[in-house]
C-alpha positions in Angstrom: -2.3 -12.5 -20.4 -3.2 -9.3 -21.0 -6.7 -7.3 -21.8 -7.7 -8.0 -25.3 -7.4 -4.7 -27.3 -10.6 -3.8 -28.6 -9.9 -2.0 -31.7 -12.8 1.2 -33.0 -14.6 -0.2 -36.3 -12.6 1.5 -38.5 -9.9 -0.4 -37.8 -11.7 -3.6 -36.7 -9.6 -6.8 -37.4 -11.8 -10.5 -36.0 -8.3 -11.3 -35.1 -7.9 -8.9 -33.0 -9.8 -10.0 -30.4 -10.0 -13.9 -30.4 -12.9 -15.2 -28.9 -11.2 -16.6 -25.3 -14.4 -18.1 -24.4 -17.4 -19.4 -26.1 -20.9 -20.2 -25.3 -21.7 -23.1 -22.8 -17.4 -23.7 -22.3 -17.4 -23.5 -18.4 -20.7 -20.9 -17.9 -19.9 -18.8 -14.9 -17.3 -21.1 -12.9 -15.7 -20.7 -16.7 -15.8 -16.9 -16.9 -14.6 -16.3 -13.6 -11.7 -18.4 -13.5 -10.5 -16.5 -17.2 -10.8 -13.2 -15.3 -8.7 -14.5 -12.5 -5.8 -15.4 -15.3 -6.0 -12.5 -16.8 -5.2 -9.7 -13.0 -2.8 -12.6 -12.9 -4.4 -14.6 -9.9 -3.3 -17.9 -9.0 -5.6 -20.6 -7.5 -3.0 -20.0 -4.6 -3.9 -16.4 -4.8 -7.5 -16.6 -5.5 -8.8 -16.7 -1.5 -6.8 -13.7 -0.6 -8.1 -12.0 -3.4 -11.7 -12.4 -2.9 -11.4 -12.2 1.2 -7.9 -9.3 1.3 -6.8 -10.0 5.2 -5.9 -7.6 7.5 -2.9 -9.5 8.9 -1.3 -8.9 5.1 -1.1 -5.0 5.5 2.5 -4.4 5.7 4.1 -3.1 9.2 4.3 0.7 9.9 7.8 0.4 10.9 9.0 -0.3 7.5 7.8 3.2 7.0 11.3 5.9 7.1 11.3 7.9 9.8 7.9 6.0 11.5 10.0 5.1 14.7 10.8 8.7 14.9 7.6 10.7 14.2 5.7 7.9 17.0 9.2 8.8 19.5 8.3 12.6 19.2 4.3 12.6 19.3 4.9 10.0 22.6 6.8 12.4 24.2 4.2 15.0 22.9 1.7 13.1 24.7 3.5 12.8 28.2 4.3 16.6 28.2 0.6 17.6 27.2 2.2 19.1 24.1 -0.7 20.7 21.4 -0.4 19.2 18.3 -2.4 20.6 15.0 -3.4 18.3 12.5 -3.5 19.9 9.3 -4.4 18.5 6.1 -5.8 19.7 2.7 -9.3 20.8 1.9 -10.3 18.1 -0.3 -12.0 14.6 0.5 -8.3 13.1 1.0 -7.3 15.7 3.7 -10.4 16.5 4.9 -10.7 12.3 6.2 -6.8 12.3 7.1 -7.2 15.7 9.4 -10.2 13.5 10.6 -8.5 10.2 11.3 -5.3 11.5 13.2 -7.3 14.5 15.4 -10.2 11.5 16.5 -7.2 8.7 16.6 -4.5 11.4 19.1 -7.9 13.1 21.0 -9.2 9.4 22.0 -6.0 8.6 23.5 -4.9 11.7 25.5 -2.8 13.9 23.3 -4.1 17.6 22.7 -4.8 17.6 19.1 -6.5 20.7 16.8 -7.8 20.1 13.3 -6.5 22.9 10.5 -7.6 23.3 6.9 -6.7 26.0 5.1 -8.6 28.5 2.9 -8.6 27.5 -0.1 -8.9 31.1 -1.4 -7.6 33.4 1.1 -4.6 30.7 2.3 -4.3 27.8 -1.2 -3.2 24.4 -1.2 -0.1 23.4 1.1 1.0 24.3 4.6 0.3 28.0 4.0 1.7 31.2 6.5 -1.4 32.3 8.2 -2.0 28.6 9.3 1.8 28.6 10.9 1.0 31.5 12.4 -2.5 30.2 14.0 -0.5 27.1 14.8 1.9 29.2 17.1 -1.0 31.3 18.5 -2.6 27.9 19.5 0.4 27.1 21.4 1.0 24.2 19.4 4.8 22.7 19.0 3.7 20.5 16.8 2.0 20.2 12.7 1.2 16.8 11.3 0.5 17.7 7.6 -1.7 15.5 6.1 -1.9 15.2 2.1 0.3 17.7 2.2 4.1 19.3 3.2 6.6 17.0 1.0 7.2 20.4 -1.5 6.6 23.4 1.9 10.2 24.0 1.8 10.1 27.1 2.8 6.7 27.1 5.3 8.3 23.9 7.4 11.9 26.5 8.1 8.6 29.0 8.5 7.9 26.9 11.1 10.7 25.9 12.7 11.4 30.2 13.6 8.3 30.2 15.4 9.6 27.2 17.4 7.6 24.5 16.2 8.4 20.9 14.8 6.4 19.3 11.4 5.8 16.3 11.1 5.2 15.2 7.5 2.6 12.7 6.5 1.5 12.9 1.9 1.7 10.9 -0.4 2.9 13.0 -3.3 5.9 12.9 -5.0 8.8 15.3 -3.4 10.5 18.1 -5.4 14.4 18.4 -5.8 14.8 19.4 -2.5 12.9 17.8 0.5 11.7 20.0 3.8 13.6 20.1 6.4 11.0 18.4 8.7 11.3 16.5 11.9 10.1 13.5 10.5 8.9 12.9 6.9 6.6 9.8 6.0 6.0 9.2 2.7 6.1 5.9 0.5 7.4 7.8 -2.4 10.6 9.5 -0.6 14.0 8.4 -2.3 15.1 6.6 0.5 12.0 5.1 1.7 12.0 0.7 1.4 8.2 0.8 2.6 7.0 -2.1 0.3 3.6 -0.3 -1.0 4.0 2.9 -3.0 0.6 4.5 -3.8 -1.3 5.0 -0.5 -3.6 8.1 0.0 -2.9 10.8 2.3 -5.1 9.2 5.1 -3.6 5.9 4.4 -0.3 7.7 5.2 -2.1 8.9 8.2 -3.6 5.3 9.4 0.0 3.9 9.2 0.9 6.8 11.6 -2.3 5.6 13.9 -1.0 1.6 13.5 2.4 2.5 14.6 1.5 4.3 17.4 -1.3 1.2 18.6 1.3 -0.9 18.7 3.5 2.0 20.8 0.8 2.6 23.3 -0.3 -1.0 23.6 -4.0 -0.8 22.3 -5.6 -3.9 20.5 -5.1 -3.4 16.5 -8.6 -2.6 16.6 -7.8 0.7 17.7 -6.4 1.8 13.8 -9.1 0.0 12.2 -12.0 2.2 13.6 -10.5 4.4 10.9 -10.9 2.6 8.2 -14.3 3.9 7.2 -12.3 7.8 6.7 -10.0 5.8 4.6 -11.9 4.1 2.2 -13.3 7.5 1.7 -10.2 8.8 0.4 -8.6 6.1 -1.4 -12.1 5.8 -3.7 -12.1 9.7 -4.3 -8.0 10.2 -4.6 -8.3 7.3 -7.6 -5.6 5.7 -6.7 -4.8 1.9 -7.0 -7.3 0.0 -6.0 -4.0 -3.0 -5.4 -2.1 -4.0 -2.7 -2.3 -2.5 0.2 -4.9 -0.6 -0.8 -7.2 -3.1 -1.9 -7.3 -4.5 1.5 -7.9 -1.2 3.4 -10.6 -0.3 1.1 -12.2 -3.5 1.3 -12.5 -3.4 4.7 -13.2 0.3 5.1 -16.1 -0.2 3.2 -17.1 -3.5 5.3 -16.4 -1.2 8.4 -19.3 1.7 6.5 -21.5 -1.2 6.4 -21.6 -2.9 10.3 -20.8 -0.1 11.9 -19.5 3.7 10.5 -19.2 6.9 12.1 -22.3 9.3 12.5 -21.1 11.7 10.0 -21.0 9.3 6.9 -23.7 7.3 8.5 -25.7 11.0 7.5 -24.1 11.3 4.4 -25.4 8.3 3.4 -28.9 8.9 4.3 -28.8 12.3 2.1 -27.5 11.1 -0.8 -30.3 7.5 -0.1 -27.7 5.5 -0.4 -27.6 1.4 1.2 -24.2 1.3 3.1 -24.6 -2.5 3.0 -23.6 -2.1 -0.9 -22.1 0.6 -1.2 -19.6 0.9 -4.4 -16.4 3.5 -5.2 -18.6 4.7 -7.6 -20.9 5.9 -5.4 -18.0 7.2 -3.1 -16.8 9.5 -6.2 -20.0 10.5 -7.7 -22.7 10.8 -4.5 -20.2 11.4 -0.9 -17.2 12.5 -2.2 -19.0 16.1 -4.2 -20.6 16.9 -0.6 -16.9 16.9 1.5 -15.3 18.6 -1.2 -18.4 21.1 -1.8 -17.3 22.5 1.9 -13.9 23.3 0.5 -15.3 24.6 -2.6 -18.0 26.8 -1.4 -17.1 27.4 2.4 -14.7 25.9 4.4 -13.3 22.7 4.6 -12.9 22.4 8.2 -17.2 21.6 7.9 -16.2 18.4 5.9 -13.9 17.9 9.5 -16.5 19.3 12.0 -19.1 16.2 10.1 -17.0 13.5 10.4 -15.3 13.5 13.7 -19.0 14.4 15.2 -20.3 11.6 17.6 -23.8 13.0 17.8 -26.5 11.6 15.7 -28.7 14.6 15.0 -25.8 17.1 15.3 -24.2 14.4 12.4 -27.3 15.4 10.1 -27.6 18.8 10.6 -24.3 18.9 8.8 -24.7 16.3 6.2 -27.8 18.6 5.2 -25.5 21.9 5.0 -22.7 19.7 3.2 -25.8 19.2 0.6 -27.0 22.2 0.3 -23.6 23.7 -0.3 -23.4 20.9 -2.9 -26.5 22.2 -4.6 -25.1 25.7 -5.2 -21.5 24.2 -6.7 -24.1 22.5 -9.0 -25.8 25.6 -9.8 -22.6 27.6 -10.7 -21.4 24.9 -12.3 -24.4 24.3 -15.2 -24.0 28.1 -14.9 -19.9 28.6 -15.6 -20.0 25.2 -17.8 -22.7 27.1 -20.0 -21.0 30.0 -20.5 -17.4 28.1 -21.5 -19.6 26.2 -23.6 -20.1 28.9 -25.9 -17.1 30.3 -25.6 -15.5 27.6 -27.1 -17.6 27.8 -30.1 -16.5 31.4 -30.7 -12.3 30.5 -29.6 -11.6 28.4 -33.1 -8.0 29.8 -32.8 -7.2 26.4 -31.0 -7.1 23.2 -32.6 -5.7 20.7 -29.6 -7.5 22.0 -26.4 -10.1 23.6 -25.1 -9.3 26.6 -22.8 -11.8 30.0 -21.8 -11.2 32.1 -19.6 -14.0 34.1 -17.7 -14.5 37.3 -15.0 -15.3 36.4 -12.0 -15.5 32.6 -12.4 -15.7 30.7 -9.2 -12.8 29.0 -8.5 -14.8 26.3 -6.6 -16.0 24.8 -9.5 -13.7 25.6 -12.6 -12.0 21.9 -12.1 -14.9 20.4 -12.6 -16.5 23.0 -15.5 -12.2 21.7 -17.5 -14.1 18.4 -16.8 -16.9 18.7 -18.7 -15.4 20.3 -21.5 -13.8 17.4 -22.3 -16.9 15.4 -22.3 -18.2 18.3 -24.1 -15.0 18.2 -26.8 -12.4 15.3 -26.4 -9.5 17.5 -25.5 -7.5 18.7 -22.7 -9.4 21.4 -20.7 -8.5 24.9 -19.0 -10.7 27.0 -17.5 -9.5 29.9 -15.9 -11.2 32.5 -13.2 -10.2 36.2 -13.9 -10.8 37.8 -10.7 -9.7 41.2 -11.5 -6.8 40.5 -13.6 -5.9 37.3 -10.8 -6.0 34.7 -13.2 -6.4 31.4 -11.0 -7.3 28.2 -13.6 -7.8 24.5 -13.4 -6.4 21.9 -16.1 -7.7 18.4 -16.9 -5.9 15.6 -19.4 -7.2 13.5 -21.5 -5.6 9.6 -21.4 -1.5 10.2 -22.4 -1.3 14.0 -22.3 0.7 14.4 -19.3 -0.9 17.9 -18.5 1.9 19.0 -16.1 4.6 18.6 -18.1 3.2 20.8 -20.9 2.0 23.1 -18.8 5.8 23.4 -17.5 7.5 24.0 -21.0 5.1 26.9 -21.3 6.0 28.3 -17.2 7.5 31.6 -19.0 3.9 33.0 -18.8 2.7 31.9 -15.5 2.9 32.8 -12.2 2.8 29.7 -10.3 1.3 26.1 -11.1 1.4 22.4 -10.1 -0.3 19.0 -10.1 0.0 15.8 -11.9 0.0 14.3 -15.5 -3.7 14.4 -15.7 -4.9 17.3 -13.0 -2.8 20.5 -12.7 -3.7 24.2 -11.0 -2.1 27.3 -12.8 -1.9 31.4 -12.1 -1.5 32.8 -15.5 0.4 36.7 -15.7 -1.8 39.5 -16.0 -2.4 39.7 -19.5 -0.6 36.8 -20.6 -3.7 34.3 -20.9 -3.7 34.4 -25.0 -0.5 34.0 -25.3 -0.4 31.1 -23.0 -3.1 29.5 -24.4 -1.7 29.7 -27.8 1.6 28.4 -27.1 0.2 25.4 -25.0 -2.3 24.7 -28.0 0.6 24.2 -30.0 2.4 22.3 -27.4 -0.2 19.9 -27.1 -0.5 19.2 -30.9 3.4 18.6 -31.3 2.3 16.2 -28.5 -0.9 14.0 -30.2 1.3 14.6 -33.7 3.7 12.0 -32.0 1.6 9.4 -30.8 -1.4 7.2 -32.3 -3.7 8.7 -33.4 -6.4 6.1 -32.0 -6.9 5.1 -28.5 -8.4 1.3 -28.2 -11.2 0.2 -26.2 -10.0 -2.7 -23.9 -11.3 -5.9 -23.1 -11.1 -8.7 -20.9 -12.7 -11.0 -22.7 -15.2 -12.6 -25.5 -18.2 -14.1 -23.8 -22.2 -15.1 -25.2 -24.5 -12.9 -24.5 -26.4 -15.7 -22.2 -23.4 -16.1 -20.0 -24.4 -13.3 -18.8 -26.6 -15.0 -16.1 -27.9 -14.4 -12.7 -25.4 -16.6 -11.6 -22.6 -15.1 -13.2 -23.4 -11.5 -12.7 -23.4 -12.3 -9.0 -20.6 -14.0 -9.0 -18.5 -11.3 -10.4 -19.6 -8.9 -7.3 -16.4 -10.8 -5.3 -14.1 -8.6 -8.0 -14.9 -5.3 -6.4 -14.2 -3.2 -4.9 -13.3 -1.3 -8.2 -10.9 1.5 -9.3 -7.5 2.2 -11.4 -5.6 -0.7 -11.2 -8.6 -2.9 -10.9 -10.7 -1.9 -13.0 -14.3 -3.9 -13.8 -14.6 -6.8 -15.9 -15.4 -6.0 -19.6 -16.5 -7.8 -22.0 -17.0 -8.2 -25.7 -20.7 -9.8 -27.1 -21.1 -10.4 -30.7 -24.3 -10.0 -33.4 -26.0 -9.3 -31.0 -29.8 -7.7 -31.4 -32.0 -4.9 -30.2 -35.1 -5.8 -27.9 -36.4 -2.2 -28.3 -35.9 0.6 -30.1 -33.1 2.8 -28.0 -33.9 5.4 -26.0 -31.8 8.7 -25.3 -31.6 9.3 -21.4 -30.0 12.6 -19.1 -29.8 15.8 -19.6 -30.0 16.8 -23.5 -30.2 13.1 -24.2 -26.3 13.1 -23.9 -26.4 9.1 -22.8 -28.5 6.2 -24.6 -30.6 3.5 -23.0 -30.8 -0.2 -24.7 -31.9 -3.5 -23.9 -30.2 -6.2 -26.1 -30.5 -9.9 -26.9 -29.2 -13.0 -28.9 -31.3 -13.7 -32.0 -33.9 -15.8 -31.0 -33.5 -15.6 -27.3 -36.3 -14.1 -24.9 -34.0 -12.2 -22.6 -33.2 -9.5 -22.5 -29.1 -7.8 -20.5 -30.3 -3.7 -19.9 -27.3 -1.3 -20.5 -26.4 2.2 -20.5 -24.2 4.1 -22.9 -22.9 7.6 -20.9 -22.2 10.3 -23.2 -23.1 8.4 -26.0 -26.4 10.0 -27.1 -25.0 11.5 -29.8 -25.0 8.0 -31.4 -28.6 6.8 -31.1 -29.1 6.8 -35.0 -26.7 5.2 -36.0 -27.4 2.9 -33.5 -31.2 2.3 -34.2 -31.1 1.4 -37.6 -28.7 -1.3 -36.4 -30.3 -4.9 -37.3 -27.0 -7.2 -35.8 -24.1 -4.9 -33.2 -21.1 -6.3 -31.5 -20.8 -5.0 -28.0 -18.2 -4.1 -25.8 -19.5 -3.0 -21.9 -18.5 -3.7 -18.0 -20.3 -5.2 -15.6 -20.9 -3.8 -12.3 -23.8 -3.8 -9.4 -25.3 -1.5 -8.0 -28.3 -1.0 -5.2 -31.5 0.2 -6.4 -34.0 1.1 -3.8 -32.6 -1.7 -1.3 -32.0 -4.1 -4.1 -28.4 -5.2 -5.2 -28.9 -6.0 -8.8 -26.1 -5.5 -12.0 -24.9 -2.4 -13.3 -24.1 -3.2 -17.2 -22.4 0.2 -19.0 -22.2 0.0 -22.8 -18.7 1.5 -24.2 -18.7 0.8 -27.2 -20.6 -1.0 -30.4 -20.2 -0.8 -34.1 -22.5 -2.2 -37.0 -20.1 -3.3 -39.4 -16.9 -5.1 -39.1 -13.7 -4.3 -41.7 
């Protein structure tokens, strides 16, 4: 069975969403059983789904080149060779470097961490980083969350007498680097069963393999699962297969005995480790780790995540929090400027595209996301630094922004990314022409797509089915994420218990309390980004609503989090 499509009100058809569960037909147990069936989970597989087992992780040596990488590193340990752990400046990169650095250092390896400067070096393996490794006497560089497309830089490292072991999870290019070993489940010749590991997940598999070779307990590798959990949640990889096992146990590690740096971050954001969710990581933890690379140096995040002293960890966490506050001030100011500029730029009908002098490059990707929230279109934000036009693009579902930008590459110095996000450098004086051509390309693509994207729900229930017992049982389906969404329900014919309220900055969101006719029990929900529909909601006598169910910890108390996704007042 598949998730049922909810067609928006203009296209509503009662047959589009059959009622698969009526009130009283099985209660919470019936809802849970139906959700398991919708997700293709058989009764035999249910115990492993609700309690994923570390024993079900794949053999790390099933990954291509793993034995070669381990042999080389063990030789380096015996000979006292120095190794550089080199990563990207985002959460996945910082956690990867921290994981490999801690594991190698704790097991007698000579290892130094390195993350490039976002602005002077850019993404991936850099010449400056290679030169620094050579100055430090490193004979090996392990690239983490990067390197799979660094053909020229890997050749440059070899000229310095440095061998490169690539640990990456991105898609390779047409030509593979001539590295000593490439650990990447997406390598065309790699038969590893699970392809969607995060960058830190690939690093974890290397520590698993090293643990076995060194003769340590598997727990030596499992100590890094708290870092792997942060990477999986932050990098938005699929929460299925091996990732679900790693994330499940990583969150348990955080709740029971996480490293001082993570504990300190949780204290800063006032988040309970016992009830930490993927949503908490994305909205509270990730921005602070990312703030290091955006506003200063990402090595500050690595320093925090590898710190053993609680007092020093608290100091470092508070510093990242301050950097995040600075980031937010830049973000807010540039967002205001960008929205103002959009109002003056009506010639582009299919994209949001803006550029400004000296806009901080560390926040332009965040601003691009804000513009999508402001006006639902693919968005590109470009910073003009004395004629150097560096931009960040974010897309909407169904539009591969990387492919569309690729078709306009004659106006660009360079570009890279994936379907939902990309980075670009526009040729001097070409911003307006690039915008015009990209707007046309997006318009042509949209013309071939469905004009309405259906909202999906799992099943229809009665509001009275949302009992405390059901809400407790739904927690078993966590962790949620891409490929493992929170349960989404359709409920028909509800009333508002009290008038709806606009909440959040500038009334962007809406809070409602709904009930079934004749019932005194209310269910409160928040509709994010639905504040503009307040008047239609307030005038409604009866509603059909679509909402998702999660849990959250508020002031130490675990409670349901009901998110209103859509509503309508008439049927057609």
